[in-house]
N, C-alpha and C positions, 0 to 999 in steps of 0.2 A: 597800355595805352600811354602813360606819361613817357615811357622810355622811347617810344617811337615819335612822339612830338618833340622830344629833344634831339633825336637822332637826325631827323630831316633838316632842320636849319644848320646843324653842325656840318652835314654833309655838304650843304651849299656853301657855307663859309669856307670850308677847306678847299672846294674848288675854286672859289674866288682868290684865295691866298695863293694857290698854285698858279693862277694866271698872273698875279702880281710878281711872284718869283720869276716865272718864265719870261715876262716882259724886261724885268730888271736884270737878270743874270743870264738869261738865254736858256736854250734847252738842248736836248740831245738831237741836233739836227742830223737828217740823213746825210750821207756822202753827196757831195756836189751841190749842196744847198748852202748858200752864203750864211755866215753868222749873223745873229741878231744884235744890233747895236742898241744897247739900253737906253730908254727915254721914258719920260712921263707920258708922251703922246702914245707911245706903243702900249703902255700899261692901260690907258683908256680904251684903246681899240680891242685889246684882248678882252677887257671886262665888257665891252659893248657886245662882243661875239658871244660871251658866256651868258649875258642877260638875254640875248635874243633866243639862245637855246632854252633858258629858264621860261621865258615867256611864251615860247612855242609850246612848251609842255603844259602850260595852263589851258591850252585848248585841246588837250588830249584826254579823252574819257579813260578813266581807270577801267580796264578790262576786268571782267569776272573770271574766275578759274574756268568756268564753262566756255567762255568765249575763247580763251587761250588754248584750250584743249581742242576745240572746233578748228581754230586756225592751223594748229600743228597737224590736225588729221587731214585738212585740206591740202596742206603743203606737202605732206607725205604722199598723198594720192596723186597730186600733180608731179612731184618728182619722179614717181614710178612711171606715170605716163610719158613724161618728157624722155626718160631713159628707154622705154620701149619703142618709142617713135624715132629714136635716133637724134633728138634736138640737144641732148647734153653732149654728144660727140661732134655734132655739126650745128652749132647754135644758129648759124645764118639760115639754116633751113626751116627754122621755126617761124621766121618772118615772111609774111606774104607780100608781093608787090601790090601796091594800090592802084586802082585805075586813075589816069590822069584826070585833071580839071582843066577844062578849056577856058579860053579868056572870056567868053560871054556866059559862062555857066553860074558863077557865084552872084549872090545879091550884094551890091556894093552901094554904100550909103557915104555921102561926105559930110564931115562935121568939122568942128574946131576943138582945139585942146582947151583945158580949163582956163588958161589965160587968154584965149580968144585970138591968139597970134598965129597959130599954125593949123593950116588945113590939112586934113588926112582922110583917108579911106578906111572904112570898117567893112571888111569882107566876111560873108557868112555863107557856108555851104554845108550839105549833109556830109558827116565824116565818112560814113560807110563802113566804118571799121566793126568787125565782128571777131571776138576771140575765137580760136579754133574750138571746134566742138569736142565736148568730152571732158573739158577742163573745168575744175571746181570755180564757182563764182561767176560763171559766164551770165546766167539769168539776172542776178543782182546788178552786174555791170551794165548790161543792155537796158534794164529797167530805170537807170538814172534818167531823170526828167529833163535835163539841159546839157549833159554831156555829149549827145549825139550830134550836136551841131558844132561845126568847126568854126573858129573865128580867127581872123588876123587884121592886124592894122597895117596901113600902107601909107609910105611917103614917096612920092614919085615925081620925077622930073618930066618935062614935056617930051624930051627926045630919047632914044634909047641909050641906056647907061648900064654899067655893071650893077648887079643887085647883090645885097647882102641879107640874108634871113638873120634875124636877131632873136634868138631863143632865150626867154626870161628865166629867171629862177624862181625858187620856191616862194609861195605867198604873194607873188606879183600877178601880172597878167592883165593890167589896166594900161590904156594908152599913155596917160599922164606919168605914171611910175616907170613904165618901160622906155619912154623917150627920155627920161631923165638918166636912167641906168645906162643906156647905151649912148648917151651924149649925142643925140641927134644933130645938134648944132655942128658938131665937128664932122660926123660921118656924112650927114645929108647936105648940109650947107656948104661946109668948107671943101670936103673931098669930093662932093657932087655925086655921091652914090644914091641909088634907089634902095629903099629899105623896106622888108615886110617882116612883121612881128607875129608869128604864130602863137596863138595862146594854147597853153599846154592843158591836157585833160584835167578836169576838176579844179581848174583855176579861173579867176577872172569871172566873165559872163558865163562860163561852163560850170560854175560852182553852186551849190545850193546853200552855202554857209557864208556868213558875214567875214569870215577869215579866209581868204583865198587859200585853197590848198589843203585846208585843215582836215577834209575828208581822208587824207592820207595818214593822219596821225592815230593809227591804230595797229595792232599786231596782225592785220589782215594782209597776209604776205602776197596772196594772189591778186589783190587789188593793185599792188605795186607792180607786179608782173604786166597786168592788163594796162596799166598806166603808161609804162615805159613802151610797150608794144604799140599802143595806140598813138603814143607821143611821136614815135618815128614815123608811123603810117601818116600821121596828119602833116608833120613837116615835109614829107615827101610829095604829098598832094598839093601843098602850098608851093613847093618848088616846081611842080609841073605847071601850075597856073602862072608863075613868074616866067617860065621858060616860054610859055604861049603868048606873053606879053613882049616878047622880043628881046629878053635879056641877052646882052652881048657876053657876059660871063656872070658866074653866081657862086657866091661863097656862103658859109654859115658861120655865125658867131654866137656862141652861147656862153652864159654866165651861170656858174653854179649848177643847179639842177639842169638848167639849159644847156651847159656844157656837156653834162653826162649824155643828155639826149643827142647833141650835136655830135658827140664821139660815136654813138651808134649809127647815126644817120649816115655819116661818112664812111662807115664800115660796111654798109648794106646796099649802097646803090652808087652810081657813077654820075650823080646829078651835080656834084659840087667840084669847084676848081680850086677852092682854099678852105680851110677850117682854122678858127681861133677859138680856143678853150680857155675861158677866163675863170679863174677859182675853181677848177674841175675837179669833182670827186671822181674816183676811178673804181673803188671797191665799195660796193653797197654794204657789205657786212662790217667792213671796218669803219665806215661812215656812221652806220647804226650804232656800233659799239662807242664810238666817240661821243655821241650825242643822245645815247639812251636816257630817258627820263628817270629820275630817281625812284619814281614810284614803281617802275617796271622791275626795279631789282628786288621787290618784295616777292617776285615769282621765282623762288629758288628751287632747285632740284628738278622735279619733273615738269614743273610749269615755268622754268626758265627757258629762254630763247635757245633753240637747237641751231647753233650758228653753222654748223656743217651741213645741216638740212637746208637752211636759208641760202648758203652759198651755191649748193647744187640746184636749187629751184631757180634761182636768179641768174644762172649761168648763160641762158639764151638771151638775156637782156644786159649782159656784162660787156663793157668796152674792151676789157681785158681778155675776153675769149674771142674777139674778132680782130681783123686787121683793117686799119683805114685804107681806102682806095685812093686818097688824095696823096700826090707825091710829097715826100718828106720834106722838100724845101718850101712847100705851101702849108705846112702844118706849123702852128704857133700855139704857145702857152703862156699865161701869165698867172702869178700866184703871190699871195701875201706871207711874209715871213712870220708874222705872229697870227695868222689865220687859226682861230680855235673852233671853227666850223668844219671846214675842209682843211686838214691839217697838212703841213708841208709833205709828209711821207706819202699822203695820197697823190699829190700832184706829181711827185718824183716817180711814182709807180706808173703813171700814165706816160710821163716824159720817156722813161725806158722803154715802154711797151711801143711807143711811136718812134723808136729808134733816135732818140735824143735830138729832136728838132730845136728851132730857136725858142728859147724861154726867157721870160722876163720875170725876175723876183724883185719885188718892191716892199720897203718897210712899212707894212700895214697889216689890217685884219681882213675880215670877210664881209661883215655887214656894209662898211663904207669902201671896200676895196675898190669898186669899179669907179670911184670918184678920184682915185690917186693921181696927182697931176703928171706923173711920168707915162701914163697910159696912152695919152694922146699921141705922143712921138712914136711910142711902140706900135700902135695901131696903124698909124700912118706908114711907117716903115714896112710892117708886114703886108699891108695891102698893096703898096707900091711894088714890093717884091713879087706879088702874085699878079701884077698887071692890072690892079683895079683902081689905083690912084697915082698921082704924082707925089714925090717926097717933098715937093715944093707947091703945096696946094694954092698959095697965094698967085702963083704964075699961071 
């Protein structure tokens, strides 16, 4: 016991020292990624990312050996089912097209943000998503008391405009936080875009916990597969509702987890005219390895994660197993050079898979990355090239 109590803090301290070394001296950047210029500010952002990962681990229940074995057994059964059904060979066939949502279908209420300055709509409608029969975990997923209702927040001008669906990251899903993350003053007020903010499954009002999204923090791999599948389903349903309201064009802009979902959405349907992936993870297994909580490392040997099994299981919900349907000149990415949550190699992998579209690297991390001052110009340029906005919004 004393040895373990000493081991855990030392492991965390070693990780923090590694982030300081990386921020000061730079790291082994992948090819085509700019070098990191050392600065005290970058040390702070790298440490903030590390702190976020540690704090997130605090909301993760330590699984028992029995729970780990059950999760592995479910994953193995699901992987075998996916192979038999051909979903590993053709991941797109795993996903079903959702029915459209008409303009008059959802319940819409109007309210003001926390500061009382901005009026927005809150849309609710039945998700209608059901995982394919025969998969493990279906009954538990459908029994969730709040996840079956889809939610979206809406900022809309009076006349027809281009729309952008803004898909939030992990642990968010509230109007106030998402409006800040996506800088609605720039996108809605200055560029004149209509915006819709789908709430991801198990987040915001769809969560039963005080920490949005914390229900994902367990070694329940089928829960992740169901989440990504329903997330794309719900985003597509919100997109159909936006089209029914007279959208002149429609793009999707995701941040972090939302970028992963957006990458899937533009690879499964033709609803979108442009895509912006901000701080985007591309490989779930790599992301899990980079951010694995220290206490999960106690499961060594037979109880350790079977990364090959998880990679095969998540192939139907991997952006790297699908091809985007948006033209390459309307694909855009941005990423932080010292991001310690979604590390640069993740973003570069997606960039390569997307045929090297326009990408913006900024000197910053993950947690505060969406506030970097260089992003406003990058977003304006990307949206103007896609026909959504003018490069001179003041005009």
